Biotite code that builds the C-alpha atoms (Angstrom):
import biotite.structure as struc

atoms = struc.array([
    struc.Atom([108.596, -74.070, -11.927], chain_id="A", res_id=1, res_name="MET", atom_name="CA", element="C"),
    struc.Atom([108.730, -77.278, -9.999], chain_id="A", res_id=2, res_name="GLN", atom_name="CA", element="C"),
    struc.Atom([111.184, -80.168, -9.692], chain_id="A", res_id=3, res_name="VAL", atom_name="CA", element="C"),
    struc.Atom([109.559, -83.420, -10.774], chain_id="A", res_id=4, res_name="SER", atom_name="CA", element="C"),
    struc.Atom([109.052, -86.226, -8.310], chain_id="A", res_id=5, res_name="ARG", atom_name="CA", element="C"),
    struc.Atom([111.199, -88.427, -10.561], chain_id="A", res_id=6, res_name="THR", atom_name="CA", element="C"),
    struc.Atom([114.151, -86.032, -10.360], chain_id="A", res_id=7, res_name="LEU", atom_name="CA", element="C"),
    struc.Atom([113.689, -85.676, -6.610], chain_id="A", res_id=8, res_name="ASP", atom_name="CA", element="C"),
    struc.Atom([113.726, -89.464, -6.187], chain_id="A", res_id=9, res_name="TYR", atom_name="CA", element="C"),
    struc.Atom([116.795, -89.791, -8.429], chain_id="A", res_id=10, res_name="ALA", atom_name="CA", element="C"),
    struc.Atom([118.727, -87.241, -6.382], chain_id="A", res_id=11, res_name="LEU", atom_name="CA", element="C"),
    struc.Atom([117.622, -88.806, -3.098], chain_id="A", res_id=12, res_name="ARG", atom_name="CA", element="C"),
    struc.Atom([118.815, -92.208, -4.323], chain_id="A", res_id=13, res_name="SER", atom_name="CA", element="C"),
    struc.Atom([122.137, -90.860, -5.541], chain_id="A", res_id=14, res_name="LEU", atom_name="CA", element="C"),
    struc.Atom([122.706, -88.951, -2.312], chain_id="A", res_id=15, res_name="THR", atom_name="CA", element="C"),
    struc.Atom([121.995, -92.111, -0.337], chain_id="A", res_id=16, res_name="TYR", atom_name="CA", element="C"),
    struc.Atom([124.462, -94.069, -2.470], chain_id="A", res_id=17, res_name="MET", atom_name="CA", element="C"),
    struc.Atom([126.988, -91.230, -2.431], chain_id="A", res_id=18, res_name="GLY", atom_name="CA", element="C"),
    struc.Atom([127.346, -91.378, 1.353], chain_id="A", res_id=19, res_name="ALA", atom_name="CA", element="C"),
    struc.Atom([129.341, -94.599, 0.821], chain_id="A", res_id=20, res_name="ARG", atom_name="CA", element="C"),
    struc.Atom([130.174, -94.473, -2.894], chain_id="A", res_id=21, res_name="PRO", atom_name="CA", element="C"),
    struc.Atom([132.226, -97.684, -3.082], chain_id="A", res_id=22, res_name="VAL", atom_name="CA", element="C"),
    struc.Atom([129.359, -99.921, -1.959], chain_id="A", res_id=23, res_name="MET", atom_name="CA", element="C"),
    struc.Atom([126.846, -101.812, -4.057], chain_id="A", res_id=24, res_name="THR", atom_name="CA", element="C"),
    struc.Atom([123.281, -101.125, -3.000], chain_id="A", res_id=25, res_name="TYR", atom_name="CA", element="C"),
    struc.Atom([120.252, -103.372, -3.198], chain_id="A", res_id=26, res_name="ASN", atom_name="CA", element="C"),
    struc.Atom([117.315, -101.589, -4.815], chain_id="A", res_id=27, res_name="ILE", atom_name="CA", element="C"),
    struc.Atom([115.011, -102.702, -1.985], chain_id="A", res_id=28, res_name="ARG", atom_name="CA", element="C"),
    struc.Atom([117.309, -101.033, 0.548], chain_id="A", res_id=29, res_name="GLU", atom_name="CA", element="C"),
    struc.Atom([117.331, -97.758, -1.372], chain_id="A", res_id=30, res_name="ILE", atom_name="CA", element="C"),
    struc.Atom([113.568, -97.939, -1.795], chain_id="A", res_id=31, res_name="SER", atom_name="CA", element="C"),
    struc.Atom([112.959, -98.543, 1.911], chain_id="A", res_id=32, res_name="ALA", atom_name="CA", element="C"),
    struc.Atom([115.494, -96.020, 3.207], chain_id="A", res_id=33, res_name="GLN", atom_name="CA", element="C"),
    struc.Atom([114.436, -93.233, 0.848], chain_id="A", res_id=34, res_name="GLN", atom_name="CA", element="C"),
    struc.Atom([110.679, -93.982, 0.863], chain_id="A", res_id=35, res_name="HIS", atom_name="CA", element="C"),
    struc.Atom([110.513, -94.446, -2.902], chain_id="A", res_id=36, res_name="ILE", atom_name="CA", element="C"),
    struc.Atom([108.104, -96.991, -4.428], chain_id="A", res_id=37, res_name="PRO", atom_name="CA", element="C"),
    struc.Atom([110.152, -99.947, -5.679], chain_id="A", res_id=38, res_name="LEU", atom_name="CA", element="C"),
    struc.Atom([108.708, -100.051, -9.213], chain_id="A", res_id=39, res_name="ASN", atom_name="CA", element="C"),
    struc.Atom([109.182, -96.311, -9.609], chain_id="A", res_id=40, res_name="TYR", atom_name="CA", element="C"),
    struc.Atom([112.781, -96.564, -8.387], chain_id="A", res_id=41, res_name="LEU", atom_name="CA", element="C"),
    struc.Atom([113.514, -99.407, -10.834], chain_id="A", res_id=42, res_name="ALA", atom_name="CA", element="C"),
    struc.Atom([112.558, -97.118, -13.745], chain_id="A", res_id=43, res_name="LYS", atom_name="CA", element="C"),
    struc.Atom([114.706, -94.307, -12.361], chain_id="A", res_id=44, res_name="ILE", atom_name="CA", element="C"),
    struc.Atom([117.700, -96.599, -11.899], chain_id="A", res_id=45, res_name="MET", atom_name="CA", element="C"),
    struc.Atom([117.394, -97.792, -15.512], chain_id="A", res_id=46, res_name="ARG", atom_name="CA", element="C"),
    struc.Atom([117.688, -94.189, -16.684], chain_id="A", res_id=47, res_name="LYS", atom_name="CA", element="C"),
    struc.Atom([120.677, -93.570, -14.421], chain_id="A", res_id=48, res_name="LEU", atom_name="CA", element="C"),
    struc.Atom([122.367, -96.748, -15.677], chain_id="A", res_id=49, res_name="VAL", atom_name="CA", element="C"),
    struc.Atom([121.705, -95.825, -19.321], chain_id="A", res_id=50, res_name="MET", atom_name="CA", element="C"),
    struc.Atom([123.219, -92.375, -18.745], chain_id="A", res_id=51, res_name="SER", atom_name="CA", element="C"),
    struc.Atom([126.396, -93.809, -17.188], chain_id="A", res_id=52, res_name="GLY", atom_name="CA", element="C"),
    struc.Atom([125.892, -92.332, -13.720], chain_id="A", res_id=53, res_name="ILE", atom_name="CA", element="C"),
    struc.Atom([125.128, -95.658, -12.053], chain_id="A", res_id=54, res_name="VAL", atom_name="CA", element="C"),
    struc.Atom([126.347, -99.208, -12.753], chain_id="A", res_id=55, res_name="ALA", atom_name="CA", element="C"),
    struc.Atom([124.198, -102.276, -12.232], chain_id="A", res_id=56, res_name="SER", atom_name="CA", element="C"),
    struc.Atom([125.348, -105.759, -11.368], chain_id="A", res_id=57, res_name="LYS", atom_name="CA", element="C"),
    struc.Atom([123.128, -108.857, -11.482], chain_id="A", res_id=58, res_name="VAL", atom_name="CA", element="C"),
    struc.Atom([123.328, -111.869, -9.228], chain_id="A", res_id=59, res_name="GLY", atom_name="CA", element="C"),
    struc.Atom([123.238, -112.571, -5.499], chain_id="A", res_id=60, res_name="PRO", atom_name="CA", element="C"),
    struc.Atom([125.803, -109.841, -4.775], chain_id="A", res_id=61, res_name="ASP", atom_name="CA", element="C"),
    struc.Atom([124.256, -107.559, -7.362], chain_id="A", res_id=62, res_name="GLY", atom_name="CA", element="C"),
    struc.Atom([122.761, -104.149, -7.075], chain_id="A", res_id=63, res_name="GLY", atom_name="CA", element="C"),
    struc.Atom([123.628, -100.610, -7.989], chain_id="A", res_id=64, res_name="TYR", atom_name="CA", element="C"),
    struc.Atom([126.752, -98.533, -7.467], chain_id="A", res_id=65, res_name="SER", atom_name="CA", element="C"),
    struc.Atom([127.971, -95.125, -8.543], chain_id="A", res_id=66, res_name="LEU", atom_name="CA", element="C"),
    struc.Atom([130.046, -95.170, -11.706], chain_id="A", res_id=67, res_name="ARG", atom_name="CA", element="C"),
    struc.Atom([131.754, -91.923, -10.804], chain_id="A", res_id=68, res_name="LYS", atom_name="CA", element="C"),
    struc.Atom([132.789, -90.225, -7.610], chain_id="A", res_id=69, res_name="THR", atom_name="CA", element="C"),
    struc.Atom([130.229, -87.856, -6.052], chain_id="A", res_id=70, res_name="PRO", atom_name="CA", element="C"),
    struc.Atom([132.544, -84.978, -6.989], chain_id="A", res_id=71, res_name="HIS", atom_name="CA", element="C"),
    struc.Atom([132.257, -85.944, -10.685], chain_id="A", res_id=72, res_name="GLU", atom_name="CA", element="C"),
    struc.Atom([128.461, -86.231, -10.826], chain_id="A", res_id=73, res_name="ILE", atom_name="CA", element="C"),
    struc.Atom([126.953, -82.890, -11.793], chain_id="A", res_id=74, res_name="LYS", atom_name="CA", element="C"),
    struc.Atom([123.299, -82.175, -11.180], chain_id="A", res_id=75, res_name="LEU", atom_name="CA", element="C"),
    struc.Atom([122.917, -81.187, -14.815], chain_id="A", res_id=76, res_name="ARG", atom_name="CA", element="C"),
    struc.Atom([123.764, -84.700, -15.989], chain_id="A", res_id=77, res_name="GLU", atom_name="CA", element="C"),
    struc.Atom([121.322, -86.159, -13.460], chain_id="A", res_id=78, res_name="VAL", atom_name="CA", element="C"),
    struc.Atom([118.645, -83.744, -14.645], chain_id="A", res_id=79, res_name="TYR", atom_name="CA", element="C"),
    struc.Atom([119.259, -84.621, -18.288], chain_id="A", res_id=80, res_name="GLU", atom_name="CA", element="C"),
    struc.Atom([119.322, -88.369, -17.545], chain_id="A", res_id=81, res_name="ALA", atom_name="CA", element="C"),
    struc.Atom([115.896, -88.113, -15.949], chain_id="A", res_id=82, res_name="ILE", atom_name="CA", element="C"),
    struc.Atom([114.163, -85.248, -17.749], chain_id="A", res_id=83, res_name="GLU", atom_name="CA", element="C"),
    struc.Atom([116.017, -84.899, -21.043], chain_id="A", res_id=84, res_name="GLY", atom_name="CA", element="C"),
    struc.Atom([117.520, -81.688, -22.366], chain_id="A", res_id=85, res_name="LYS", atom_name="CA", element="C"),
    struc.Atom([116.900, -78.704, -20.088], chain_id="A", res_id=86, res_name="PHE", atom_name="CA", element="C"),
    struc.Atom([114.499, -76.127, -21.515], chain_id="A", res_id=87, res_name="LYS", atom_name="CA", element="C"),
    struc.Atom([112.120, -73.804, -19.731], chain_id="A", res_id=88, res_name="LEU", atom_name="CA", element="C"),
    struc.Atom([109.643, -73.341, -22.567], chain_id="A", res_id=89, res_name="VAL", atom_name="CA", element="C"),
    struc.Atom([109.180, -75.155, -25.854], chain_id="A", res_id=90, res_name="ASP", atom_name="CA", element="C"),
    struc.Atom([110.193, -72.160, -27.943], chain_id="A", res_id=91, res_name="CYS", atom_name="CA", element="C"),
    struc.Atom([113.670, -72.304, -26.373], chain_id="A", res_id=92, res_name="MET", atom_name="CA", element="C"),
    struc.Atom([114.278, -75.564, -28.234], chain_id="A", res_id=93, res_name="ASP", atom_name="CA", element="C"),
    struc.Atom([116.014, -74.923, -31.554], chain_id="A", res_id=94, res_name="ASN", atom_name="CA", element="C"),
    struc.Atom([113.832, -77.544, -33.236], chain_id="A", res_id=95, res_name="ASN", atom_name="CA", element="C"),
    struc.Atom([110.593, -75.716, -32.360], chain_id="A", res_id=96, res_name="VAL", atom_name="CA", element="C"),
    struc.Atom([110.073, -72.221, -33.657], chain_id="A", res_id=97, res_name="ILE", atom_name="CA", element="C"),
    struc.Atom([107.065, -70.253, -32.488], chain_id="A", res_id=98, res_name="CYS", atom_name="CA", element="C"),
    struc.Atom([105.563, -67.846, -35.006], chain_id="A", res_id=99, res_name="SER", atom_name="CA", element="C"),
    struc.Atom([105.923, -65.099, -32.391], chain_id="A", res_id=100, res_name="LEU", atom_name="CA", element="C"),
    struc.Atom([109.551, -65.898, -31.533], chain_id="A", res_id=101, res_name="TYR", atom_name="CA", element="C"),
    struc.Atom([111.125, -62.877, -33.259], chain_id="A", res_id=102, res_name="GLU", atom_name="CA", element="C"),
    struc.Atom([108.847, -60.402, -31.495], chain_id="A", res_id=103, res_name="TYR", atom_name="CA", element="C"),
    struc.Atom([108.304, -62.116, -28.146], chain_id="A", res_id=104, res_name="CYS", atom_name="CA", element="C"),
    struc.Atom([109.241, -59.898, -25.181], chain_id="A", res_id=105, res_name="PRO", atom_name="CA", element="C"),
    struc.Atom([109.509, -62.952, -22.901], chain_id="A", res_id=106, res_name="GLN", atom_name="CA", element="C"),
    struc.Atom([112.424, -64.610, -24.687], chain_id="A", res_id=107, res_name="ILE", atom_name="CA", element="C"),
    struc.Atom([115.202, -62.527, -23.045], chain_id="A", res_id=108, res_name="PRO", atom_name="CA", element="C"),
    struc.Atom([113.782, -63.264, -19.594], chain_id="A", res_id=109, res_name="VAL", atom_name="CA", element="C"),
    struc.Atom([113.422, -67.012, -20.239], chain_id="A", res_id=110, res_name="TRP", atom_name="CA", element="C"),
    struc.Atom([116.882, -67.080, -21.780], chain_id="A", res_id=111, res_name="ASP", atom_name="CA", element="C"),
    struc.Atom([118.498, -65.427, -18.731], chain_id="A", res_id=112, res_name="LYS", atom_name="CA", element="C"),
    struc.Atom([116.597, -67.677, -16.369], chain_id="A", res_id=113, res_name="LEU", atom_name="CA", element="C"),
    struc.Atom([117.516, -70.807, -18.306], chain_id="A", res_id=114, res_name="GLN", atom_name="CA", element="C"),
    struc.Atom([121.197, -69.854, -18.421], chain_id="A", res_id=115, res_name="LEU", atom_name="CA", element="C"),
    struc.Atom([121.179, -69.146, -14.663], chain_id="A", res_id=116, res_name="SER", atom_name="CA", element="C"),
    struc.Atom([119.526, -72.457, -13.866], chain_id="A", res_id=117, res_name="MET", atom_name="CA", element="C"),
    struc.Atom([121.876, -74.383, -16.144], chain_id="A", res_id=118, res_name="LEU", atom_name="CA", element="C"),
    struc.Atom([124.841, -72.711, -14.447], chain_id="A", res_id=119, res_name="LYS", atom_name="CA", element="C"),
    struc.Atom([123.606, -73.831, -11.019], chain_id="A", res_id=120, res_name="VAL", atom_name="CA", element="C"),
    struc.Atom([122.992, -77.393, -12.248], chain_id="A", res_id=121, res_name="LEU", atom_name="CA", element="C"),
    struc.Atom([126.374, -77.503, -13.988], chain_id="A", res_id=122, res_name="GLU", atom_name="CA", element="C"),
    struc.Atom([128.277, -76.127, -10.984], chain_id="A", res_id=123, res_name="ASN", atom_name="CA", element="C"),
    struc.Atom([126.591, -78.280, -8.334], chain_id="A", res_id=124, res_name="THR", atom_name="CA", element="C"),
    struc.Atom([127.762, -81.840, -7.766], chain_id="A", res_id=125, res_name="THR", atom_name="CA", element="C"),
    struc.Atom([126.508, -84.778, -5.779], chain_id="A", res_id=126, res_name="LEU", atom_name="CA", element="C"),
    struc.Atom([129.372, -84.044, -3.380], chain_id="A", res_id=127, res_name="GLU", atom_name="CA", element="C"),
    struc.Atom([127.879, -80.598, -2.743], chain_id="A", res_id=128, res_name="ASP", atom_name="CA", element="C"),
    struc.Atom([124.575, -82.236, -1.768], chain_id="A", res_id=129, res_name="LEU", atom_name="CA", element="C"),
    struc.Atom([126.402, -84.649, 0.516], chain_id="A", res_id=130, res_name="LEU", atom_name="CA", element="C"),
    struc.Atom([128.211, -81.765, 2.254], chain_id="A", res_id=131, res_name="LYS", atom_name="CA", element="C"),
    struc.Atom([124.889, -80.015, 2.712], chain_id="A", res_id=132, res_name="GLU", atom_name="CA", element="C"),
    struc.Atom([123.376, -83.201, 4.106], chain_id="A", res_id=133, res_name="GLN", atom_name="CA", element="C"),
    struc.Atom([126.222, -83.649, 6.595], chain_id="A", res_id=134, res_name="ARG", atom_name="CA", element="C"),
    struc.Atom([125.731, -80.071, 7.739], chain_id="A", res_id=135, res_name="GLY", atom_name="CA", element="C"),
    struc.Atom([122.042, -80.730, 8.377], chain_id="A", res_id=136, res_name="ARG", atom_name="CA", element="C"),
    struc.Atom([122.438, -84.072, 10.168], chain_id="A", res_id=137, res_name="ALA", atom_name="CA", element="C"),
    struc.Atom([120.835, -84.278, 13.608], chain_id="A", res_id=138, res_name="PRO", atom_name="CA", element="C"),
    struc.Atom([123.243, -83.411, 16.424], chain_id="A", res_id=139, res_name="ARG", atom_name="CA", element="C"),
    struc.Atom([123.432, -86.915, 17.853], chain_id="A", res_id=140, res_name="ASP", atom_name="CA", element="C"),
    struc.Atom([124.460, -88.286, 14.434], chain_id="A", res_id=141, res_name="ARG", atom_name="CA", element="C"),
    struc.Atom([127.148, -85.628, 13.892], chain_id="A", res_id=142, res_name="ARG", atom_name="CA", element="C"),
    struc.Atom([128.941, -86.529, 17.077], chain_id="A", res_id=143, res_name="GLN", atom_name="CA", element="C"),
    struc.Atom([129.417, -90.195, 16.199], chain_id="A", res_id=144, res_name="SER", atom_name="CA", element="C"),
])
């Protein structure tokens, strides 16, 4: 299992914005500071705006800002804004039934793993990432 580049970029952008959550950020600034291609970031921001995590404002003072506090933004909602509904394998989706579903020995394992992962995503907020980031800041930055 691997986190997609799109989800990684979304979380990096949100963490960058979450450091000063009341500000409005220019997309070029986020792109440059987080090393994310501008066109790619624009697509990510559209998804985050559509999901209600981020607000966008047009005009000379425009840009992007968090719609919620970092404490209110759960990683699960970021995941679902970017990737859609969380599912490990297609047969875990109620709309897709595999002919082997009833007899598959893997289902209990995938189910436990999915529930564990959803619990982590649901219980982790952007604020948790920010705390982790502050704890990992270089020494000279922590002292200022």
